[in-house]
Steps between C-alpha positions, in 0.01 A plus 500: 500500500379569140196697401321186382528350849269771633238488221159355592457141400193568285691746280792260463260220396325721243830602345619141486179409318567780252848363435355152446255638240785674316700177503203304357455762225866467400482119496181504291677688219712197405240223554340333194372168635115517470445269799722709724341825385151357553584391854656838572186676373280301738740561788500874430119506506504326836762744623282789384217372718733490800619854428136617474425352842815660645417839345142511621593378847771765518254773394259402775777493761643835385155659507433364850827650623425845360758511222320760282407718798863501611584718197175698491306288246162331525532167319760241410423572137617858546810385687607249234419739213710771665805274526468283184343503153224264618142633459325594823177330394673161469641523852163607636343194336756286680406667828129437440565135424718468810230655719243262351723200574497602866138375508586169331792327680476177295539695178787699649683179593441342158624820336816501710561136399458589130188282476282798410593786270398864488266407213320241717466742786375788288239275340373406843515857630339673203266234357398280792526696823210735578266583785288190435784249465781619729399294807462178300824570315691531829353170618598315181846635427649149482278417199651781293856454628487134394350591162776755431763234574340210310327671201595714209386859529199431275412209729537727802253748346250220443530399866428861600207542265342168595537597865294813432226277359527263795446771762202656319218242524220758465638640175549853631807560290337393168200720578734791565676432169175504305365808673824692453513439125537839335626691200562874507582720202605863498665739264857600565736742336433562133175301512689177572265239646621362832325195639550271794304235682492150637285191474457169677749221434271287280370781278850645487639167385237485225587853386872429511452183294306690234755779479801267491340279236418800281845650558659175385310523170596866465866416557493264202333774296764751612786269400347447158441872447835606647335700781703552818328572833540395861303226672305756704410696185382179340295410809314831480445454126360152572264636766386775262435247223298278733292795618441611142393151400243489780381854429429435131163386373455151356554635148828662602374858506526720808204656684686833529828634358790425733717794398331838492769755431420855394769653278493797270590434139827691542605294802393168343696568180807604701488179709450274199787667315726472807447124519588459133779760487626587850648845525553792732230755564268617771176316573214709350267486799338791677234485774342824375507434125240272341760402238738389776264259674616147589320320781295197587124527482484556875715813464837353607784663302733244340805516279404467132781251432352271767160506330658452158717207614232314696224555243731444202400835354773490237358173364147636452353634181435850629165508330380236747555726801184656637486870434314768693499866415531710814458871543756698697305454825506118455137480382446223247283599206156347532343217300186304581319174442144384557574200723436529872831337596802711416733315263848414614670778304266758658563366850873518435470856371306598812764346725775678311324832537438452873853366551380175651300658783140463614271780379401572860735755650701369792450132413822294504365180343766328285473519124415130463179545702354770280197452279337733248213714622258718305507852644140537385359144533422311183155419638427873509617561146869554566706410193786253497753756394839595629375828640237310702727217621717513808685230694362428847565237762209259563416658837469854364322382189246312709451793736434731207220280368283652227559862598506724196708805440814431701791695366784308339842520666653707224223764519493549876624829643806485728439425867511802728790441736340615826717301737790744496297800619325284757835383634621859528187605684516204738868564563433867583182516713580855602495633141274801447200506271696670227743209476216251489331688218824515303553124536144432390533723196832349395354148523209605285732648237714180473 
């Protein structure tokens, strides 16, 4: 009796299937008839669906019979990854889908008969099934099994989405969509703006239409100008252009400058020269040198080539750039006007000096909220001069009121850091009086 006579039937069948695939691959090499190749392509897709059903069913059965535990592993993903080049995460996804099918026998049968694909099932599992819909979904499995057999996949998705509308007569889901609309923005590495969010289907469709329409126009512009960029880059550029168009006044001017970058003359000249004549050399920035400063107005350090490229610094007449003369301690030399409202250039200078922060110590209001405040109120004779102007958030500005004589941020003495000595004393309740006196004196000397 040969060795093959004792092999389990399932292994023999799998190996025969592998031989059949190799035979089909060899036959395909010499085929040129388009009709035959087209029919073979459709047959292969159908065969793929059957293999998917076999694979997922096998994963569930192997997991139920303790295959990974038999060799000291936890999951089928680990088992398959240890014996093949297949990724563990893919096998674990198969196991999750197989477990989910255990709750939906009609779907499992349709899948085994190649009437539903993994794509159909994952759409139902991830998009349709949830705590609110699972009971109704189990009761109406035939509806979706029939749709997967009789419709294209786009038609199947419409059946699913209309079903969600059908089972929500009180509009709970639309209300949830509207209430969960959000947009969050935060700064990432290197000052990079990272944003994410979601909106309801109708508003999202409107936004998508605007962006795609604008991106289509920009694509024509790119082709004419010989500019190459990806579709996602163009989509962002379209969104930026739309936002800029809505932000501008009716005459085309902007209420505030959009790019507020603070660069020393040395850094700005280096960046402009690098864009025109790229060459090796270190970036002349230094956090402790006023001539090495390059940051946004809110104090975020940025690479000078980024500022130069985005702002088109090399295209500017350098005489048009705003110039401030700073002392070594970052103080901007004073100038004054008679108007009560600080002009835009003075507000900008104040923001630059305060590095985009509120004049009230400890306030974390974002730069865009800040407004100009007279340290000594204008109503009490305080001049509208740089030395008497500080940025403050509306809350702190309102709380200050018409109080006269508050000290500007740049003139305030450093805060006495008492918390360290207090922490030491609280951590050592048995310390003698001498230790307490020494802590108190050292805090006073800070």
